[in-house]
C-alpha positions in Angstrom: -55.3 -37.1 -43.0 -56.9 -33.9 -44.5 -59.4 -32.6 -42.0 -62.6 -31.0 -43.4 -62.8 -27.9 -41.2 -66.3 -27.1 -42.6 -67.6 -30.2 -40.7 -68.2 -29.8 -37.0 -69.3 -32.2 -34.3 -71.4 -32.1 -31.2 -70.1 -34.1 -28.2 -72.7 -35.6 -26.0 -70.3 -36.6 -23.3 -67.8 -34.1 -21.9 -67.2 -33.0 -18.3 -67.1 -29.8 -16.2 -64.9 -29.2 -13.2 -67.2 -27.0 -11.2 -65.7 -23.6 -10.1 -65.5 -22.9 -6.4 -68.4 -20.4 -6.4 -71.2 -22.7 -7.7 -72.8 -23.5 -4.3 -71.3 -20.7 -2.2 -73.0 -18.1 -4.4 -76.3 -19.8 -4.6 -77.4 -21.4 -1.4 -79.1 -19.4 1.4 -76.7 -17.6 3.8 -77.5 -20.0 6.7 -76.2 -22.9 4.6 -73.0 -21.5 3.3 -70.7 -23.1 5.9 -72.3 -26.5 5.3 -72.6 -26.3 1.5 -69.8 -27.6 -0.8 -66.7 -25.4 -0.8 -63.3 -25.6 -2.3 -60.6 -25.3 0.3 -56.8 -24.9 0.0 -54.9 -25.6 3.2 -51.8 -27.5 4.5 -53.5 -30.8 3.5 -53.8 -29.6 -0.1 -56.8 -28.7 -2.2 -60.2 -30.4 -1.8 -63.9 -30.0 -1.9 -65.4 -30.1 1.6 -69.0 -31.1 2.2 -70.6 -32.6 5.3 -67.3 -33.1 7.0 -65.8 -35.1 4.0 -62.8 -34.0 1.9 -62.9 -34.9 -1.7 -59.9 -34.3 -4.0 -60.1 -33.9 -7.8 -58.6 -37.1 -9.4 -55.8 -36.3 -11.9 -57.3 -38.4 -14.7 -60.3 -36.1 -14.6 -58.5 -33.1 -16.0 -55.7 -34.1 -18.3 -56.4 -31.8 -21.3 -53.1 -30.4 -22.5 -51.0 -33.1 -20.9 -49.2 -35.9 -22.6 -50.1 -39.5 -21.8 -46.8 -39.9 -20.0 -48.0 -37.2 -17.6 -51.4 -39.0 -16.8 -51.8 -39.8 -13.2 -54.4 -40.7 -10.6 -52.7 -38.3 -8.2 -55.0 -35.3 -7.2 -54.9 -32.2 -9.4 -55.5 -28.6 -8.3 -57.5 -26.1 -10.3 -54.3 -24.1 -10.8 -52.8 -27.0 -12.6 -55.8 -27.4 -15.0 -56.5 -25.7 -18.4 -59.1 -22.9 -17.8 -61.4 -24.8 -20.2 -61.9 -27.4 -17.5 -63.9 -25.1 -15.4 -64.7 -22.0 -17.5 -67.3 -22.3 -20.3 -66.0 -19.3 -22.2 -62.4 -20.3 -21.9 -63.4 -23.8 -23.1 -64.7 -22.3 -26.4 -61.1 -21.9 -27.6 -60.4 -25.6 -27.0 -63.7 -26.6 -28.7 -62.9 -24.4 -31.7 -59.5 -25.9 -32.0 -60.9 -29.4 -32.0 -63.8 -28.9 -34.3 -66.4 -29.2 -31.5 -69.5 -27.1 -32.2 -71.4 -27.9 -29.0 -71.0 -30.0 -25.9 -73.0 -31.6 -23.1 -71.1 -31.8 -19.8 -71.5 -34.2 -16.9 -70.7 -33.0 -13.4 -67.5 -33.8 -11.5 -67.7 -33.0 -7.8 -71.4 -34.2 -7.5 -70.3 -37.3 -9.5 -72.0 -38.3 -12.7 -75.6 -38.3 -11.6 -75.4 -36.3 -8.3 -74.6 -39.3 -6.1 -72.8 -37.0 -3.6 -76.1 -35.2 -2.8 -78.0 -38.5 -2.7 -75.6 -39.7 0.0 -75.9 -36.5 2.1 -77.5 -36.6 5.5 -79.1 -33.1 5.3 -81.8 -33.6 2.6 -82.9 -30.0 2.7 -79.4 -28.7 1.9 -78.9 -31.5 -0.6 -82.0 -30.4 -2.5 -80.8 -26.8 -2.5 -77.4 -28.0 -3.8 -79.0 -29.9 -6.7 -81.1 -26.8 -7.5 -78.0 -24.5 -7.2 -76.1 -26.7 -9.6 -78.9 -26.6 -12.1 -79.2 -22.9 -11.9 -75.5 -22.5 -12.5 -75.5 -25.0 -15.3 -78.3 -23.3 -17.2 -77.7 -19.6 -16.3 -73.9 -19.5 -16.3 -72.2 -22.5 -17.9 -74.6 -22.6 -20.8 -75.8 -19.0 -20.6 -72.3 -17.5 -21.1 -72.0 -19.2 -24.4 -75.4 -19.5 -26.1 -75.7 -22.3 -28.6 -72.5 -24.0 -27.6 -73.6 -26.2 -24.6 -76.5 -28.6 -24.1 -77.7 -28.2 -20.5 -77.6 -31.4 -18.5 -79.2 -31.1 -15.1 -79.4 -33.1 -11.9 -82.3 -34.5 -9.8 -82.7 -35.3 -6.2 -82.4 -39.1 -6.6 -83.8 -39.9 -3.2 -87.3 -38.6 -4.0 -89.0 -39.2 -7.4 -91.7 -36.6 -6.8 -89.1 -33.9 -6.1 -87.1 -35.2 -9.0 -90.1 -34.8 -11.3 -90.6 -31.2 -10.1 -87.0 -30.4 -10.8 -87.3 -31.9 -14.3 -90.3 -29.7 -15.0 -88.6 -26.6 -13.5 -85.6 -26.9 -15.7 -87.4 -28.0 -18.8 -89.2 -24.6 -18.7 -85.7 -23.0 -18.8 -84.5 -25.1 -21.8 -83.0 -28.2 -20.2 -83.7 -31.3 -22.3 -81.4 -33.8 -20.5 -81.1 -35.1 -16.9 -78.5 -37.3 -15.4 -79.6 -40.7 -14.1 -77.8 -43.8 -12.8 -76.9 -46.8 -14.9 -78.0 -49.0 -12.0 -79.9 -47.3 -9.1 -79.8 -50.6 -7.1 -76.1 -50.0 -6.5 -77.0 -46.6 -5.0 -79.4 -48.5 -2.7 -82.3 -47.1 -4.6 -85.3 -48.9 -6.2 -84.6 -50.2 -9.7 -86.5 -49.4 -12.9 -88.0 -52.9 -12.6 -89.7 -51.9 -9.3 -93.2 -53.4 -9.5 -94.6 -50.6 -7.4 -93.5 -48.0 -10.0 -91.2 -46.1 -7.7 -89.8 -44.0 -10.5 -93.1 -43.3 -12.3 -93.4 -39.6 -11.2 -89.9 -38.9 -12.7 -90.6 -40.9 -15.9 -93.9 -39.2 -16.4 -92.2 -35.8 -16.1 -89.4 -36.8 -18.5 -91.9 -38.1 -21.1 -94.1 -35.0 -20.7 -91.2 -32.6 -21.2 -89.2 -34.7 -23.7 -86.3 -34.8 -21.3 -83.7 -37.5 -22.1 -82.3 -39.6 -19.3 -78.5 -39.7 -19.6 -76.5 -42.4 -17.9 -72.8 -42.2 -17.7 -70.6 -45.2 -17.0 -69.7 -45.1 -13.3 -73.0 -43.5 -12.3 -73.7 -46.5 -10.1 -70.6 -45.6 -8.0 -69.4 -49.2 -8.3 -66.5 -50.7 -10.1 -67.1 -54.1 -11.7 -64.1 -56.3 -11.6 -63.2 -60.0 -11.8 -61.6 -60.3 -8.3 -60.1 -58.3 -5.5 -56.7 -59.0 -7.0 -57.5 -57.8 -10.6 -55.4 -54.9 -11.6 -56.9 -51.6 -12.6 -56.2 -52.5 -16.2 -58.8 -55.4 -16.0 -61.3 -53.2 -14.2 -61.1 -50.3 -16.7 -61.1 -52.7 -19.8 -63.9 -55.0 -18.7 -66.2 -53.4 -16.2 -67.7 -50.3 -17.8 -69.0 -51.9 -21.0 -70.6 -54.7 -19.1 -72.4 -52.3 -16.7 -73.7 -50.1 -19.5 -74.7 -53.2 -21.5 -76.7 -54.3 -18.5 -78.4 -50.9 -18.3 -79.4 -51.2 -21.9 -81.0 -54.6 -21.4 -82.7 -53.5 -18.2 -84.4 -50.6 -20.0 -85.5 -52.7 -23.0 -87.3 -55.2 -20.6 -88.4 -52.6 -18.1 -92.0 -51.7 -17.3 -90.9 -48.1 -17.7 -90.8 -48.2 -21.4 -94.1 -50.0 -21.6 -95.8 -47.3 -19.4 -94.0 -44.4 -20.9 -93.4 -45.0 -24.6 -91.9 -41.6 -25.1 -89.0 -42.2 -22.8 -85.5 -41.8 -24.3 -82.2 -43.0 -22.8 -78.6 -42.1 -23.7 -75.8 -44.3 -22.6 -72.7 -42.1 -22.2 -69.2 -43.3 -22.7 -70.2 -46.9 -22.9 -69.3 -47.5 -26.6 -71.4 -49.3 -29.1 -69.3 -52.2 -30.4 -71.0 -54.6 -27.9 -74.5 -53.6 -28.9 -75.1 -56.1 -31.8 -74.2 -59.0 -29.6 -76.4 -58.2 -26.6 -79.3 -57.1 -28.8 -79.1 -60.5 -30.7 -78.8 -62.4 -27.4 -81.8 -60.6 -25.9 -83.8 -61.3 -29.1 -82.9 -65.0 -28.8 -84.0 -65.1 -25.2 -87.4 -63.6 -26.1 -87.9 -66.1 -28.9 -87.1 -69.1 -26.7 -88.6 -68.0 -23.4 -91.5 -65.7 -24.2 -94.3 -68.2 -23.1 -93.3 -69.0 -19.5 -92.4 -65.4 -18.8 -96.0 -64.4 -19.6 -96.9 -66.0 -16.3 -94.4 -64.0 -14.3 -90.7 -63.7 -13.5 -89.0 -66.7 -12.0 -86.5 -67.1 -9.1 -84.9 -70.6 -9.3 -82.8 -72.2 -6.6 -80.6 -74.7 -8.4 -79.7 -76.6 -5.2 -83.2 -77.2 -3.8 -85.0 -77.0 -7.1 -87.5 -74.5 -5.6 -89.2 -72.2 -8.1 -90.9 -68.9 -7.1 -93.0 -67.0 -9.6 -93.6 -63.3 -9.3 -96.8 -62.7 -11.2 -96.4 -58.9 -10.9 -93.5 -59.2 -13.3 -95.4 -61.0 -16.0 -94.7 -59.7 -19.5 -96.7 -60.5 -22.6 -94.0 -60.8 -25.2 -96.2 -61.7 -28.2 -95.0 -59.5 -31.0 -92.3 -58.0 -28.8 -89.2 -56.8 -30.7 -86.0 -56.1 -28.9 -84.6 -54.1 -31.8 -87.8 -52.0 -32.0 -87.6 -51.2 -28.3 -83.9 -50.3 -28.7 -84.4 -48.0 -31.6 -87.4 -46.4 -29.9 -85.8 -45.7 -26.6 -81.9 -46.2 -26.5 -79.1 -44.1 -27.9 -75.5 -45.3 -27.8 -72.5 -42.9 -27.5 -68.9 -43.6 -28.4 -65.5 -42.0 -28.4 -63.3 -44.5 -30.1 -65.0 -47.7 -31.4 -63.9 -49.2 -34.7 -65.9 -52.4 -34.3 -69.0 -50.4 -33.4 -68.7 -48.2 -36.5 -68.3 -51.3 -38.7 -71.6 -52.7 -37.3 -73.7 -49.6 -37.6 -76.0 -51.3 -40.1 -77.0 -53.6 -37.2 -77.2 -50.9 -34.6 -78.8 -48.2 -36.6 -77.5 -44.8 -37.8 -80.3 -42.9 -36.0 -79.4 -44.2 -32.5 -75.7 -43.3 -32.2 -73.9 -40.1 -31.2 -70.2 -39.2 -30.8 -68.3 -38.0 -27.8 -65.0 -36.4 -27.0 -64.8 -36.8 -23.2 -63.0 -33.5 -22.7 -61.0 -33.1 -20.4 -60.8 -36.8 -19.2 -58.1 -39.2 -20.0 -60.1 -41.0 -22.7 -60.6 -37.8 -24.6 -59.7 -37.4 -28.3 -58.9 -33.7 -27.7 -57.3 -31.8 -29.4 -57.8 -34.0 -32.5 -61.6 -34.6 -32.0 -62.7 -33.7 -35.5 -59.9 -35.5 -37.2 -60.5 -38.6 -35.1 -64.2 -38.6 -35.8 -63.7 -38.2 -39.5 -61.2 -41.1 -39.5 -63.5 -43.3 -37.5 -66.5 -42.6 -39.9 -64.6 -42.8 -43.1 -66.5 -44.7 -45.8 -69.9 -43.8 -44.3 -72.3 -41.8 -46.4 -72.3 -38.0 -45.8 -75.9 -38.2 -44.5 -75.2 -40.9 -41.9 -71.9 -39.3 -40.9 -73.8 -36.0 -40.3 -76.3 -37.8 -38.1 -73.7 -39.4 -35.9 -71.5 -36.3 -35.7 -74.3 -33.8 -34.8 -77.7 -34.5 -36.4 -78.9 -37.1 -33.9 -77.8 -34.9 -30.9 -79.6 -31.9 -32.3 -82.8 -34.0 -32.8 -82.7 -35.9 -29.6 -82.0 -33.0 -27.4 -84.0 -30.5 -29.5 -80.9 -28.4 -29.6 -80.2 -25.5 -32.1 -76.4 -24.9 -32.1 -74.7 -21.6 -32.8 -73.4 -21.0 -36.2 -70.3 -22.9 -37.1 -67.3 -20.7 -36.0 -65.5 -21.1 -39.3 
């Protein structure tokens, strides 16, 4: 295939392996011994935080390796390409692959900062979240202007503090924040919470036009069929179902009714499943809209007991699943032939492309060639939207000039 090198893409899902100095250089001196630090000793290389050792999984930094070399075995920073942890060094890899700009999810903190949410020392955890965000904006993105979309973290355990962090970073140019695909699995209130637990955060995101970005795995749970299911089953089946559930949760959540400006991006979940679930949700609304207007139902099939939660009543008259989807949800894909074939049903304005560098699902170093092949036959206008235009619009991002 002839690759058009005048066409560049923006990837809305890549990953950064945080360098060792992120927290050690930024937390107050009295916290340095307790803050995350990268150690190398007889036991190997690992991040140490609150007495726990956390290695770097091998599949998280495979750029430059062949598929035959992929492994779950831990990898050290010395074994990685510099582009995994250095934003300036990564530019060479991006230019080679036709990637104009990139948004990167964290690694050590996990996809939405779960490590800090699980911490016992909340004061230090908040400082660590803030330190990460300072590093992300000032160093990772600041060292290569126009090449990275800043994605920041929040203190998940406190929606008021989270709102403050969103506003703090929005003033410095952050337009995206990492959130969980399913807070319930992190033992946090859900977005269905009738008490509006997340309202302070959502209000801040709407006010600042900050997008909530949810990566598969950001609930820290693996969905699988059984304890005996091999990893091949878990990896093939679980992630799309979890992210599909997240999409439906948001469409029917009180959050989007209270905050009509909220935008959600579903990272690395693919898009091929979207038409089915959107159609199914629309069918449910059509058939069940009248009883749900009185409240949500919990039904015990054995006893026949029915409980109605009037707090969860929804007036679905005139409700459109597709309208809610197109107003609030953005799908992101790496390699999805069936999704591309069904873009007329999904919508060309709600889809963005990813490269997943340097993870094992990445299309690097053939990102541009792969994207052009996937989108062959689509009009130039719609191809531009998916490859970069939608990302520029959603994240209000002005990229650097094409490095041609």
